[in-house]
C-alpha positions as CSV (number, residue, x, y, z in Angstrom):
1,E,-1.3,-11.0,45.6
2,D,1.2,-13.9,46.2
3,C,3.7,-12.3,43.9
4,A,3.3,-8.9,45.5
5,N,4.0,-10.5,48.9
6,E,7.2,-11.9,47.5
7,G,8.3,-8.6,46.0
8,I,7.6,-9.8,42.5
9,V,6.3,-7.1,40.1
10,V,3.6,-8.3,37.7
11,F,2.7,-6.4,34.6
12,N,-0.3,-6.6,32.3
13,T,1.0,-5.6,28.8
14,P,-1.9,-5.8,26.3
15,G,-0.8,-5.1,22.8
16,A,2.9,-5.5,23.5
17,N,3.3,-8.2,20.9
18,A,0.7,-6.6,18.4
19,N,3.2,-6.0,15.6
20,S,4.7,-9.5,15.9
21,V,1.2,-11.1,15.6
22,K,0.3,-8.8,12.7
23,E,3.4,-9.7,10.8
24,L,2.9,-13.4,11.4
25,M,-0.7,-13.2,10.3
26,L,0.0,-11.3,7.1
27,A,2.9,-13.6,6.2
28,S,0.7,-16.7,6.8
29,M,-2.2,-15.2,4.8
30,I,0.1,-14.6,1.8
31,A,1.8,-18.0,2.1
32,A,-1.6,-19.8,2.4
33,S,-2.9,-18.0,-0.7
34,R,0.1,-19.0,-2.8
35,N,0.2,-22.6,-1.3
36,M,3.8,-21.9,-0.2
37,F,3.8,-24.3,2.7
38,D,2.7,-27.2,0.5
39,A,5.1,-26.1,-2.2
40,V,8.1,-26.1,0.1
41,E,7.3,-29.6,1.4
42,W,7.0,-30.8,-2.2
43,A,10.2,-29.3,-3.3
44,A,12.0,-31.1,-0.4
45,T,10.9,-34.4,-1.9
46,L,13.0,-33.7,-5.0
47,K,16.3,-34.0,-3.0
48,G,18.5,-36.6,-4.7
49,K,17.1,-36.1,-8.2
50,G,20.3,-34.4,-9.3
51,A,20.3,-32.6,-12.6
52,E,16.6,-33.4,-13.1
53,V,15.5,-31.1,-10.3
54,P,15.1,-27.9,-12.4
55,K,12.9,-29.9,-15.0
56,L,10.8,-31.4,-12.2
57,V,10.3,-28.0,-10.6
58,E,9.0,-26.5,-13.9
59,K,6.8,-29.5,-14.5
60,G,5.3,-29.6,-11.0
61,K,5.1,-26.0,-10.0
62,G,1.6,-25.4,-11.5
63,Q,-0.1,-27.4,-8.8
64,F,0.8,-24.7,-6.3
65,S,0.0,-21.6,-8.3
66,G,-2.5,-20.1,-5.8
67,H,-3.7,-16.5,-6.2
68,E,-2.8,-12.9,-5.1
69,I,-4.4,-11.2,-2.1
70,K,-4.6,-7.8,-3.9
71,G,-8.3,-7.0,-4.6
72,K,-9.6,-9.7,-2.3
73,K,-11.8,-8.8,0.7
74,L,-10.5,-9.4,4.2
75,G,-12.8,-9.4,7.2
76,V,-11.2,-8.5,10.5
77,I,-13.2,-9.4,13.6
78,G,-11.8,-7.4,16.5
79,L,-10.1,-4.1,15.7
80,G,-8.0,-3.7,18.8
81,A,-4.3,-3.4,19.1
82,I,-3.6,-6.3,16.7
83,G,-6.7,-6.2,14.4
84,G,-6.3,-2.5,13.8
85,L,-2.7,-2.9,12.6
86,I,-3.8,-5.8,10.3
87,A,-6.7,-3.9,8.8
88,N,-4.4,-0.9,8.0
89,D,-1.6,-3.0,6.5
90,A,-3.9,-5.2,4.5
91,H,-5.6,-2.1,3.1
92,N,-2.1,-0.8,2.1
93,L,-1.4,-4.1,0.4
94,G,-4.4,-3.5,-1.9
95,M,-7.1,-5.5,-0.1
96,D,-10.6,-4.4,0.5
97,V,-11.0,-4.5,4.3
98,L,-14.2,-4.9,6.2
99,G,-13.9,-4.6,10.0
100,F,-16.2,-5.4,12.9
101,D,-15.7,-4.6,16.6
102,A,-18.6,-4.4,19.0
103,Y,-16.5,-2.5,21.5
104,L,-14.5,-0.2,19.2
105,S,-13.0,2.7,21.2
106,V,-12.7,6.2,19.9
107,D,-8.8,6.1,20.1
108,T,-8.7,2.9,18.1
109,A,-11.1,4.3,15.5
110,W,-8.8,7.3,15.0
111,R,-5.9,4.9,14.2
112,L,-7.8,3.1,11.5
113,S,-7.3,4.0,7.8
114,R,-10.2,5.9,6.3
115,G,-10.3,3.1,3.7
116,I,-11.5,0.5,6.3
117,Q,-15.1,-0.3,5.8
118,K,-17.3,-0.9,8.9
119,A,-19.3,-4.1,9.1
120,N,-22.6,-4.0,11.0
121,S,-22.2,-7.5,12.3
122,P,-20.0,-10.6,12.1
123,A,-22.6,-12.1,9.7
124,Q,-21.8,-9.4,7.1
125,I,-18.1,-10.4,7.2
126,Y,-19.0,-14.1,7.0
127,Q,-21.1,-13.4,3.9
128,E,-18.8,-11.0,2.0
129,C,-15.2,-11.8,2.7
130,D,-12.6,-14.0,1.0
131,Y,-10.4,-14.1,4.1
132,I,-11.5,-13.8,7.7
133,T,-9.2,-13.2,10.6
134,L,-10.1,-13.4,14.3
135,H,-8.7,-11.0,16.9
136,V,-11.1,-11.2,19.9
137,P,-10.7,-12.5,23.4
138,L,-12.2,-15.9,24.3
139,T,-15.3,-15.2,26.3
140,P,-18.7,-17.0,26.8
141,E,-20.0,-14.8,23.9
142,T,-17.1,-15.5,21.5
143,K,-16.5,-19.2,22.3
144,G,-17.3,-21.3,19.2
145,M,-18.3,-18.2,17.2
146,I,-17.0,-19.9,14.1
147,N,-19.6,-22.7,14.1
148,K,-21.7,-24.6,11.6
149,E,-24.1,-21.7,11.2
150,A,-21.4,-19.1,10.7
151,L,-19.5,-21.3,8.2
152,A,-22.7,-21.9,6.3
153,M,-22.9,-18.1,5.6
154,M,-19.4,-17.9,4.2
155,K,-18.3,-17.8,0.6
156,P,-17.1,-21.1,-0.9
157,G,-13.3,-21.3,-0.7
158,V,-12.9,-18.9,2.2
159,T,-9.6,-18.8,4.2
160,I,-9.9,-18.4,7.9
161,L,-7.0,-17.3,10.1
162,N,-7.1,-17.7,13.9
163,F,-4.3,-16.1,15.8
164,S,-6.4,-15.3,18.9
165,R,-7.6,-18.5,20.8
166,D,-8.4,-22.0,19.7
167,G,-11.8,-22.0,21.4
168,L,-13.2,-19.4,19.1
169,V,-13.6,-22.1,16.4
170,D,-15.8,-25.2,16.6
171,S,-13.3,-27.8,15.5
172,A,-15.8,-30.4,14.3
173,A,-17.7,-27.8,12.2
174,M,-14.4,-26.5,10.8
175,L,-13.2,-30.0,9.8
176,E,-16.5,-30.7,8.1
177,A,-16.2,-27.4,6.2
178,L,-12.6,-28.2,5.2
179,D,-13.6,-31.6,4.0
180,S,-16.4,-30.2,1.9
181,G,-14.2,-27.5,0.4
182,K,-16.3,-24.7,1.9
183,V,-13.2,-23.6,3.7
184,A,-10.1,-23.6,1.5
185,K,-7.5,-23.1,4.2
186,Y,-7.6,-22.8,8.0
187,V,-4.5,-21.2,9.5
188,V,-4.3,-21.6,13.3
189,D,-1.5,-20.6,15.8
190,F,-2.9,-23.1,18.3
191,P,-2.4,-26.6,17.1
192,T,-4.7,-29.3,18.4
193,D,-4.6,-33.0,17.7
194,E,-7.6,-33.0,15.5
195,M,-6.2,-30.2,13.3
196,L,-2.7,-31.6,12.9
197,G,-2.2,-33.5,9.6
198,H,-5.2,-32.2,7.8
199,K,-4.1,-31.2,4.3
200,N,-5.9,-27.9,4.3
201,V,-5.0,-26.8,7.9
202,I,-1.8,-24.9,8.5
203,C,-0.9,-25.3,12.1
204,I,1.7,-22.9,13.4
205,P,3.2,-23.7,16.8
206,H,2.1,-20.5,18.7
207,L,4.9,-18.4,17.2
């Protein structure tokens, strides 16, 4: 109202950055799977080794081998403007995609690939998926949805990606799961002090 009184037009543009977030998420998932972030940091430590660099690279590269995403199962929680794009593109990349959205609209459903499987609940995604990505708003119902109980349902070595809101994840429970190895990687676009510096957390500065 104050903006209107000053002649300032205010727009709500849901989904305007959907493709940007989709690309960032897919790139981060692949990079996390292949340990690319750690590998790049390690390679930088070889600066100054001169002619030995190629030999050191060949000797040390095995520690960052990682694995492909093709054939792995991705769980997408929230199939709106962003989640729907991710589900379709991940399917096209050869992943098995399981999606859940309690408020899926007919229009959104029409845009989903026929290859996307429908989950009956978030619990089904927790139990079955190798990768889980969150694309829901932060509400009283979703706050802390990735908690100790949810993490306990997940497969050992799961990778979780959060490009929605920091509050969707219980930080203490996540750190415990990371330390135990239950969660292999946590990729988050909302760095917090407790997450920064953990070896298995990839903090992206809200790109």
